[in-house]
C-alpha positions as CSV (number, residue, x, y, z in Angstrom):
1,M,11.1,57.7,-2.5
2,T,9.6,54.1,-2.4
3,A,13.0,52.5,-2.6
4,V,14.3,54.6,0.2
5,L,11.5,53.8,2.5
6,A,11.8,50.1,1.8
7,R,15.6,49.9,2.7
8,P,15.0,49.7,6.5
9,E,12.7,46.8,6.1
10,T,15.2,44.6,4.2
11,P,17.1,43.3,7.2
12,V,14.0,41.9,8.8
13,P,13.5,39.1,6.2
14,A,17.3,38.4,6.3
15,L,17.1,38.0,10.1
16,R,14.2,35.8,9.8
17,R,16.0,33.8,7.2
18,D,19.1,33.4,9.4
19,R,16.9,32.2,12.3
20,R,15.2,29.6,10.0
21,R,18.6,28.4,9.0
22,W,19.8,27.9,12.6
23,A,16.6,26.2,13.5
24,W,17.1,23.7,10.8
25,A,20.7,23.2,11.6
26,L,20.0,22.6,15.3
27,G,17.1,20.3,14.2
28,A,19.5,18.3,12.0
29,V,22.1,17.9,14.9
30,A,19.3,16.6,17.2
31,V,18.0,14.2,14.7
32,L,21.6,13.0,13.9
33,G,22.1,12.4,17.7
34,W,18.8,10.5,17.9
35,S,19.7,8.4,15.0
36,L,23.1,7.4,16.4
37,A,21.6,6.4,19.6
38,G,19.0,4.3,17.7
39,A,21.7,2.6,15.8
40,G,23.3,1.5,19.2
41,L,26.5,3.5,18.8
42,F,26.4,4.8,22.3
43,T,24.9,2.0,24.4
44,G,24.8,-1.2,22.4
45,E,27.4,-3.7,21.2
46,V,27.9,-3.3,17.6
47,V,31.3,-4.9,16.8
48,N,31.6,-8.6,15.7
49,A,35.2,-9.4,16.7
50,G,34.9,-12.9,15.3
51,G,34.7,-11.7,11.8
52,T,37.8,-9.6,11.5
53,A,39.9,-12.5,10.1
54,Q,37.5,-12.8,7.3
55,F,37.4,-9.2,6.6
56,G,41.2,-9.3,6.5
57,R,41.1,-12.0,3.8
58,F,38.7,-9.9,1.9
59,A,40.9,-6.9,2.1
60,A,44.0,-8.7,1.1
61,A,42.5,-10.1,-2.0
62,A,42.1,-6.5,-3.4
63,V,45.8,-6.8,-4.7
64,S,45.4,-10.1,-6.1
65,P,42.1,-10.3,-8.2
66,A,41.3,-13.4,-10.3
67,L,42.8,-12.8,-13.7
68,D,42.4,-16.2,-15.4
69,A,41.1,-16.1,-19.1
70,E,38.1,-18.1,-18.2
71,F,36.8,-16.0,-15.5
72,L,37.6,-12.7,-17.3
73,G,35.5,-14.2,-20.3
74,V,32.6,-14.7,-17.8
75,L,33.0,-11.1,-16.6
76,A,33.0,-9.7,-20.2
77,G,29.7,-11.6,-20.9
78,S,28.1,-10.3,-17.7
79,A,29.2,-6.7,-18.5
80,L,27.3,-7.1,-21.9
81,V,24.2,-8.1,-20.1
82,T,24.5,-5.2,-17.7
83,V,24.9,-2.6,-20.5
84,A,22.0,-4.1,-22.4
85,Y,19.7,-3.9,-19.5
86,A,20.8,-0.3,-18.8
87,A,20.4,0.7,-22.4
88,V,16.8,-0.6,-23.0
89,G,15.6,0.2,-19.4
90,T,16.8,3.8,-20.2
91,A,15.0,3.9,-23.4
92,L,11.8,2.9,-21.9
93,A,12.2,5.3,-19.1
94,L,12.8,8.3,-21.4
95,A,9.7,7.2,-23.5
96,L,7.6,7.0,-20.4
97,G,9.1,10.3,-19.2
98,A,8.2,12.1,-22.5
99,V,4.6,11.0,-22.2
100,G,4.4,11.6,-18.5
101,A,5.9,15.1,-18.7
102,V,3.0,16.1,-20.9
103,L,0.5,14.8,-18.1
104,V,2.3,16.6,-15.2
105,S,3.5,19.7,-16.7
106,R,2.2,23.0,-15.4
107,T,1.9,24.1,-19.0
108,T,-0.6,21.3,-19.6
109,W,-2.8,22.0,-16.6
110,G,-2.5,25.8,-16.7
111,R,-4.3,27.2,-13.6
112,R,-5.9,24.0,-12.6
113,R,-3.7,23.3,-9.7
114,L,-5.7,20.6,-8.2
115,G,-5.4,18.4,-11.4
116,W,-1.6,19.3,-11.6
117,S,-1.1,18.3,-7.9
118,A,-3.0,15.0,-8.4
119,A,-1.0,14.1,-11.5
120,R,2.3,14.8,-9.6
121,G,1.0,12.7,-6.6
122,V,0.5,9.7,-9.0
123,L,4.1,9.9,-9.9
124,A,5.1,9.4,-6.3
125,V,4.2,5.8,-6.2
126,P,6.5,4.5,-8.9
127,R,9.2,6.9,-7.8
128,G,9.0,5.8,-4.2
129,L,9.8,2.3,-4.8
130,H,13.4,1.1,-5.4
131,E,14.3,-0.7,-8.7
132,A,15.0,-3.9,-6.6
133,V,11.5,-3.8,-5.3
134,W,10.2,-3.5,-8.7
135,G,12.3,-6.3,-9.8
136,L,11.1,-8.7,-7.0
137,L,7.5,-7.8,-7.7
138,L,8.0,-8.4,-11.5
139,V,9.7,-11.7,-11.0
140,N,6.6,-13.0,-9.4
141,V,4.5,-12.0,-12.5
142,L,7.0,-12.6,-15.3
143,G,9.3,-15.1,-13.8
144,L,13.0,-14.8,-14.9
145,D,12.2,-13.0,-18.2
146,P,14.6,-10.4,-19.3
147,W,11.8,-8.0,-19.3
148,V,12.1,-8.0,-15.5
149,G,15.3,-6.0,-15.6
150,V,14.1,-3.7,-18.2
151,L,10.8,-2.8,-16.5
152,A,12.4,-2.7,-13.2
153,I,14.6,0.2,-14.4
154,G,12.2,1.8,-16.9
155,I,9.1,2.2,-14.6
156,P,10.8,4.0,-11.6
157,Y,13.1,5.9,-13.9
158,G,10.3,6.8,-16.2
159,A,8.4,8.5,-13.3
160,V,11.6,10.5,-12.3
161,S,12.2,11.5,-15.9
162,A,8.6,12.6,-16.3
163,K,9.0,15.0,-13.3
164,V,12.4,16.3,-14.5
165,F,11.3,16.7,-18.1
166,A,8.1,18.5,-17.0
167,D,10.3,20.9,-14.9
168,L,12.7,21.6,-17.7
169,V,9.9,22.4,-20.2
170,D,8.1,24.6,-17.7
171,E,11.2,26.6,-17.1
172,V,12.1,27.5,-20.7
173,P,11.1,31.0,-22.2
174,R,7.5,31.0,-23.1
175,G,7.4,33.6,-25.9
176,G,7.3,31.1,-28.8
177,Y,4.7,28.9,-27.0
178,A,2.5,32.0,-26.3
179,A,2.8,33.2,-30.0
180,L,1.8,29.9,-31.3
181,L,-1.2,29.7,-29.0
182,A,-2.2,33.3,-30.2
183,S,-1.9,32.2,-33.8
184,G,-4.5,29.4,-33.2
185,S,-2.3,26.3,-32.6
186,G,-3.4,23.7,-30.1
187,R,-1.6,23.2,-26.8
188,P,0.2,20.1,-27.9
189,A,1.5,21.5,-31.1
190,A,2.4,24.7,-29.4
191,A,4.3,22.7,-26.7
192,L,6.0,20.6,-29.4
193,Y,7.3,23.5,-31.5
194,G,7.5,26.3,-28.9
195,L,8.8,24.7,-25.8
196,L,10.7,21.5,-26.8
197,P,13.4,23.1,-29.1
198,P,14.7,25.5,-26.3
199,A,14.6,22.7,-23.8
200,A,16.3,20.1,-26.0
201,G,19.7,20.7,-24.6
202,G,18.7,20.1,-21.0
203,L,16.5,17.1,-22.0
204,L,19.5,15.4,-23.9
205,S,21.9,16.1,-21.1
206,Y,19.5,14.6,-18.5
207,S,18.9,11.5,-20.8
208,F,22.6,10.7,-20.9
209,Y,22.8,11.2,-17.1
210,R,20.0,8.8,-16.6
211,L,21.9,6.2,-18.8
212,E,24.8,6.6,-16.3
213,C,22.5,5.8,-13.4
214,A,20.9,2.9,-15.3
215,V,24.2,1.1,-15.4
216,R,24.4,1.1,-11.6
217,S,20.7,0.1,-11.2
218,A,21.4,-2.8,-13.6
219,V,24.3,-4.1,-11.4
220,V,21.8,-3.9,-8.4
221,L,19.2,-5.9,-10.2
222,G,21.8,-8.6,-11.0
223,L,22.2,-9.1,-7.2
224,I,18.5,-10.3,-7.1
225,G,18.9,-12.7,-10.1
226,A,18.5,-10.6,-13.1
227,G,21.9,-11.5,-14.5
228,G,25.0,-9.5,-15.4
229,L,27.8,-8.2,-13.4
230,G,25.7,-7.9,-10.2
231,Y,24.7,-11.6,-10.4
232,Q,28.3,-12.7,-10.9
233,L,29.4,-10.6,-8.0
234,S,26.9,-12.2,-5.7
235,L,27.8,-15.7,-6.8
236,S,31.5,-15.0,-6.0
237,F,30.5,-13.4,-2.7
238,A,28.4,-16.2,-1.7
239,S,31.2,-18.7,-2.2
240,L,33.8,-16.5,-0.4
241,R,36.0,-16.3,-3.5
242,W,37.4,-13.0,-2.7
243,D,39.8,-12.8,-5.7
244,E,36.9,-13.2,-8.1
245,V,34.9,-10.6,-6.0
246,W,37.6,-7.9,-6.6
247,S,37.7,-8.8,-10.3
248,A,34.0,-8.2,-10.4
249,V,34.4,-4.9,-8.5
250,Y,37.1,-3.7,-10.7
251,A,35.1,-4.6,-13.8
252,L,32.0,-2.6,-12.2
253,A,34.4,0.3,-11.6
254,L,35.6,0.3,-15.2
255,L,32.1,0.2,-16.6
256,C,31.0,3.0,-14.3
257,L,34.1,5.1,-15.3
258,L,33.2,4.7,-19.0
259,A,29.7,5.7,-18.4
260,D,30.8,8.6,-16.3
261,V,33.4,9.8,-18.8
262,A,31.0,9.6,-21.7
263,G,28.1,11.2,-20.0
264,R,30.2,14.0,-18.6
265,S,31.7,14.6,-22.1
266,V,28.3,14.9,-23.7
267,R,27.0,17.3,-20.9
268,R,30.0,19.5,-21.3
269,R,29.5,19.8,-25.0
270,L,25.9,20.5,-24.5
271,A,26.9,23.3,-22.0
272,A,29.4,25.0,-24.4
273,P,27.6,28.0,-25.8
274,A,29.2,27.7,-29.2
275,A,27.9,24.1,-29.9
276,G,24.2,23.5,-30.3
277,P,23.0,19.9,-30.0
278,G,21.9,19.7,-33.6
279,R,25.2,21.1,-35.1
280,D,27.8,19.3,-33.0
281,P,29.0,16.2,-34.9
282,V,30.2,14.6,-31.6
283,L,26.7,15.0,-30.0
284,T,25.1,13.7,-33.2
285,G,27.4,10.6,-33.1
286,A,26.6,10.0,-29.4
287,V,22.9,10.1,-30.1
288,L,23.2,7.8,-33.1
289,G,25.5,5.5,-31.2
290,T,23.1,5.4,-28.3
291,L,20.2,4.6,-30.5
292,A,22.4,1.6,-32.1
293,L,23.3,0.4,-28.6
294,V,19.5,0.2,-27.7
295,A,18.9,-1.8,-30.9
296,W,21.7,-4.1,-30.2
297,S,20.6,-4.5,-26.6
298,W,17.0,-5.4,-27.6
299,W,18.4,-8.1,-29.9
300,Y,21.0,-9.3,-27.3
301,L,18.4,-9.7,-24.6
302,A,16.0,-11.4,-27.0
303,L,13.1,-9.3,-25.8
304,D,9.8,-10.6,-26.8
305,P,6.8,-8.1,-26.3
306,A,4.4,-11.1,-26.4
307,A,5.8,-12.3,-23.1
308,L,4.2,-9.3,-21.3
309,A,0.7,-10.4,-22.5
310,S,1.1,-14.2,-22.2
311,D,-1.6,-16.2,-20.4
312,R,0.8,-17.1,-17.6
313,A,1.7,-13.4,-17.0
314,R,-2.0,-12.4,-16.9
315,E,-2.8,-15.3,-14.5
316,Q,0.0,-14.4,-12.2
317,L,-0.8,-10.7,-12.2
318,D,-4.5,-11.4,-11.4
319,H,-3.5,-13.7,-8.6
320,V,-1.0,-11.2,-7.1
321,L,-3.4,-8.3,-7.3
322,G,-6.3,-10.2,-6.0
323,A,-4.2,-11.5,-3.0
324,A,-2.7,-7.9,-2.4
325,W,-6.1,-6.1,-2.0
326,P,-7.4,-5.1,0.4
327,P,-4.1,-4.4,2.3
328,A,-3.4,-5.9,5.6
329,T,-4.4,-3.7,8.7
330,D,-3.8,-5.9,11.7
331,G,-2.4,-4.2,14.7
332,A,0.9,-6.3,15.0
333,L,1.8,-5.5,11.4
334,L,1.1,-1.9,11.7
335,R,3.2,-1.7,15.0
336,S,6.0,-3.5,13.2
337,I,5.9,-0.9,10.4
338,G,6.0,2.0,12.8
339,T,9.0,0.6,14.6
340,L,10.9,-0.3,11.4
341,A,9.9,3.0,9.8
342,V,11.9,4.7,12.6
343,D,14.9,2.3,12.0
344,T,14.7,3.3,8.3
345,V,14.7,7.0,9.0
346,Q,17.7,6.6,11.5
347,M,19.6,4.5,9.0
348,S,19.2,7.2,6.3
349,V,20.2,10.0,8.6
350,V,23.4,8.3,9.7
351,A,24.2,7.3,6.2
352,I,23.7,10.9,4.8
353,A,25.8,12.4,7.7
354,V,28.8,10.0,7.0
355,A,28.5,10.7,3.3
356,A,28.3,14.4,3.8
357,L,31.3,14.5,6.2
358,G,33.4,12.5,3.8
359,A,32.4,14.6,0.8
360,V,33.4,17.9,2.6
361,L,36.8,16.4,3.5
362,L,37.5,14.9,0.1
363,A,36.0,17.6,-2.2
364,G,39.1,19.8,-2.1
365,P,41.6,16.9,-2.9
366,A,39.1,15.4,-5.6
367,A,38.6,18.7,-7.4
368,R,40.6,19.7,-10.5
369,P,41.3,23.5,-9.9
370,P,42.3,25.6,-12.8
371,G,45.9,26.1,-13.6
372,R,49.0,23.9,-13.3
373,L,49.3,21.6,-10.4
374,R,52.3,20.0,-8.7
375,P,52.8,16.4,-9.8
376,G,52.2,15.2,-6.3
377,R,48.9,17.0,-6.1
378,R,47.9,15.7,-9.4
379,V,48.6,12.2,-8.4
380,A,46.8,12.5,-5.1
381,G,43.7,14.0,-6.8
382,A,43.7,11.1,-9.2
383,L,43.8,8.6,-6.4
384,V,41.0,10.3,-4.4
385,R,38.8,10.4,-7.6
386,L,39.6,6.7,-8.2
387,G,38.6,5.8,-4.7
388,L,35.3,7.6,-5.0
389,L,34.6,5.8,-8.2
390,L,35.3,2.4,-6.4
391,L,32.9,3.5,-3.6
392,R,30.0,4.2,-5.9
393,A,30.8,1.3,-8.2
394,V,30.0,-1.3,-5.6
395,P,26.3,-1.6,-4.8
396,P,25.2,-0.8,-1.2
397,P,24.1,-4.4,-0.5
398,V,27.7,-5.7,-1.1
399,W,29.1,-3.0,1.3
400,A,26.5,-4.2,3.8
401,L,27.6,-7.8,3.5
402,V,31.3,-6.7,3.9
403,L,30.6,-4.7,7.0
404,L,28.6,-7.6,8.6
405,F,31.9,-9.4,9.0
406,V,33.0,-6.8,11.6
407,L,29.7,-5.4,12.8
408,L,26.6,-7.0,14.4
409,P,23.3,-7.0,12.3
410,G,21.2,-3.9,12.7
411,V,20.8,-0.4,11.7
412,L,24.5,0.6,11.8
413,P,26.0,-1.8,9.0
414,G,23.2,-0.8,6.7
415,A,23.7,2.9,7.5
416,L,27.5,2.6,7.0
417,A,27.0,0.7,3.8
418,L,24.7,3.4,2.4
419,G,27.1,6.1,3.8
420,V,30.1,4.6,2.0
421,Y,28.2,4.3,-1.3
422,T,26.7,7.7,-1.1
423,L,30.1,9.1,-0.3
424,G,31.2,8.0,-3.7
425,V,28.4,10.0,-5.3
426,L,28.4,13.0,-3.1
427,G,32.2,13.3,-3.2
428,R,32.2,13.5,-6.9
429,L,29.3,16.1,-7.0
430,A,31.0,18.2,-4.2
431,A,34.2,18.2,-6.2
432,E,32.5,19.3,-9.3
433,A,30.7,22.1,-7.4
434,T,34.1,23.2,-6.1
435,E,35.5,23.3,-9.7
436,E,32.8,25.5,-11.0
437,L,33.5,28.2,-8.3
438,D,35.2,31.5,-9.2
439,P,38.9,30.8,-8.5
440,R,39.9,34.3,-7.8
441,P,39.3,34.5,-4.0
442,R,41.4,31.3,-3.5
443,A,44.2,32.6,-5.6
444,A,44.1,36.0,-3.8
445,L,44.5,34.3,-0.5
446,T,47.3,32.1,-1.8
447,A,49.1,35.3,-3.1
448,L,48.8,36.8,0.4
449,G,50.7,33.9,1.8
450,A,47.9,31.5,2.9
451,R,48.6,27.9,3.0
452,P,46.7,25.7,0.6
453,A,44.5,24.2,3.3
454,G,43.7,27.7,4.6
455,A,43.1,29.1,1.1
456,W,40.5,26.3,0.7
457,L,39.0,26.6,4.0
458,Y,38.3,30.4,3.6
459,G,38.3,31.0,-0.1
460,V,36.3,27.9,-1.4
461,L,34.4,26.1,1.5
462,P,31.9,29.0,2.4
463,R,30.9,29.5,-1.2
464,A,30.7,25.8,-1.9
465,A,28.6,25.2,1.1
466,G,25.2,26.1,-0.5
467,P,25.5,23.9,-3.6
468,V,26.9,20.9,-1.5
469,L,24.1,21.1,1.1
470,A,21.6,21.2,-1.8
471,Y,23.3,17.9,-3.0
472,V,23.3,16.4,0.4
473,L,19.5,17.0,0.9
474,Y,18.7,15.6,-2.6
475,R,20.8,12.5,-2.0
476,W,18.9,11.9,1.4
477,E,15.8,11.5,-0.7
478,V,17.7,8.8,-2.6
479,V,19.1,7.2,0.5
480,I,15.7,6.7,2.0
481,R,14.8,4.6,-1.0
482,D,18.1,2.7,-0.8
483,T,17.5,1.7,2.8
484,V,14.9,-0.7,1.4
485,L,17.6,-2.2,-0.7
486,V,20.0,-3.1,2.1
487,G,17.1,-4.1,4.2
488,L,16.1,-6.8,1.7
489,L,19.4,-8.4,2.6
490,G,18.8,-8.3,6.3
491,A,20.3,-4.8,7.3
492,G,17.1,-3.9,9.1
493,G,14.3,-1.4,8.5
494,L,11.2,-1.7,6.3
495,G,13.2,-3.6,3.6
496,A,13.7,-6.6,5.9
497,L,10.0,-6.6,6.7
498,L,9.2,-6.5,3.1
499,A,11.5,-9.3,2.2
500,S,10.0,-11.5,4.9
501,R,6.5,-10.8,3.8
502,M,7.3,-11.5,0.1
503,A,9.2,-14.7,1.1
504,A,5.9,-15.8,2.8
505,F,3.8,-14.7,-0.2
506,D,1.7,-12.5,2.2
507,W,0.6,-10.1,-0.5
508,A,-1.8,-8.2,1.6
509,A,1.0,-7.3,4.0
510,V,3.3,-6.6,1.1
511,T,0.8,-4.0,-0.1
512,T,0.7,-2.3,3.4
513,V,4.5,-2.3,3.6
514,L,4.9,-0.8,0.2
515,A,2.3,1.9,1.0
516,A,4.3,2.7,4.1
517,I,7.6,3.0,2.0
518,V,6.0,5.4,-0.5
519,V,4.5,7.6,2.3
520,L,7.8,7.6,4.1
521,T,9.7,8.6,1.0
522,W,7.1,11.3,0.3
523,L,7.5,12.8,3.8
524,V,11.3,12.8,3.4
525,D,11.0,14.5,0.0
526,L,8.8,17.2,1.7
527,V,11.1,17.8,4.5
528,S,14.1,17.9,2.2
529,D,12.3,20.4,0.0
530,R,11.5,22.6,2.9
531,A,15.1,22.5,4.1
532,R,16.5,23.4,0.8
533,R,14.1,26.6,0.7
534,A,15.2,27.5,4.1
535,L,18.9,27.4,3.0
536,R,18.4,29.5,-0.1
């Protein structure tokens, strides 16, 4: 009887949910229009006609990269540096993440929600700052020590890993944990033996994914002087040697491809129900090989823990902290922060809109649907996937510098640079989401005579919309951080203000700008989370 009486009430929440979705959709369109207007697309001059010749030379060099033995040897050495930074940085991040997960897990805090919220809030500070910002801050303390690259990856990635690890542990079945507590075990021992084993697969899968991301972060750090492929790319770009630039780009793409393929293979074996992480020889070899890579990277970078506690490092840290507190609060600075925060938001909105549109258009061609494919379709799919790989292999600052050949400085080149890079990431994620869908609706439409485009439009796109939108909102959180990266190179926003204040060693103003970046990142995270809930 209760179930029968409850049925008439069920359409009401559904109707309310649909209204919320429409409200969010209309709000997104309005914000996009506001952002495009702020970028000057409707009223201002945005094209730099004088740079088209240089852009043409850059594009033409793509088919004739530098292949001399000497330069290829330099690239090989730079690639080793990049891999070493990524390996040790990831190891540090996972160690910090394991410790931090205990501090921010719901299991640790139980019903003490205030303490749990405060612990999660502390993680927002290192997560809210881009690796490049950490690198620039650490250079002022440690100089050009290799620890700069390692810590710049390890600190923000450690905060992200702590949050993800805590969520994974909190979501596993709690029967074993409860039984151990009931038998008298302490919370740490109960968590170690009752929660970690069932969460081991997810933790290992995320660890390899984080290693893939660290390779790209190590390239970005090279652009600010940390060495590796990014540094070599910046040198070639500064000297306008386009053939060398493209050789470095192809080397980056190859390195990213190897990391993507290795990480994806490991995650697929972890997802296989028949293979447990402790029994699979391939997974065991991958873990042992990664540990060996970390040990080699430590030796190759010649890391010395004593450098972190040297007299010079302590003196520099005391000087920076003393000059950075209290933060600057003068009216001119605060007004500049408010204006540039608007530019930063507009840049991120345009970037994620460009990436989302491109991902929707390319997800179908990039996906690998089950069954046999025609040779032409197979070749086209491989070319699209290769193009997406190139887009995400090149760091956003490089795309920004290229676009500044044909666009005037401002919000638009930074937004398009971030959009192109994010398209490479979102296109891959959208294609994978498409591959994981049930193929039967599409096959049924094809059997009824529908064209391939129509079968994809009606049999795939509606069901892929939810996962793809979730990815889009998640990547928006990442893009808001990346706006600082392109801003450091003059593309506008809070990153440009941060770069100018750091160049002037105005540490009080730097503290204020960093606080504004963290708050803005937190607000975008909040809006993105609310939007994801409304779309469920």
